[in-house]
N, C-alpha and C positions, 0 to 999 in steps of 0.2 A: 502605510499601515494596512489599508484594505487589501493590497496585493499579498502581503505576508499572511494576513489572516485567511484569505481565500486559499492560498497555497497550502497552509497548514491543514485546513479543514478538508480539502480535496485529498491530500495525502493520508489523512486519518481515515477517511471514508474508504479509499482504495485499499488500504492495509486491512481494515476490518472486513471488507467484503471478500478479499482474497483469503483471509484466514477462515471465514465462515464457509466459503465455497470449498476450500481444501478439506476442512473437517467433514462437511456434509458429503462431499464426493468420495472421500476415502471410507467413511463409515457406511454409507448407503450403497454405493455402486462399485466398491473395490472388488468384490467377488466376480462381477461381470466384466471387468476390464482385463484386457491382455497386457502384457508388459509394454508393448508399444503405445497403447492408449494411456496407460498410467504415466509413462514418461512424458508424453506430450501434454497431458492434463497438468501434471505437477510443474512442468517447465513454464506453461502459460500462466498458471496461478502464481508461481514464484516470481515471475517477471513483473506481474501487476503489483505484487507486494513490495518488490524492490523499488519500483517507480513511486509508489505511495510513500515509502520510507524516505526516498530521496527528496520528495517534495517537503516532507516534514523537516528534514535536515536543512534544506535550503531556506525555509522560513525562519528557522532558529538562527542560521548564520546571518541572514539579512537583518534580523532584529538586533543582533549583537553589533553589526557594523554601523547601523543607523539608529541609534537610540532616540527615543522621543524625548524632546526637551520640554520641560514644564515651563510655563510662562511666569 
């Protein structure tokens, strides 16, 4: 149970941080970026978001496979 909970929370935090960084980066620093910088920035942030979402999906899948039995 703790492992699933931790996986879900870490995934949620990673996804939220990457969304905030993408929004802040694009709104604040986009005029100063060249096309190469923007590509690398968006690729890095998107990969963090995908990892976070993958952890969320993993936690949900594990919770469906191993339901907690009440006593």
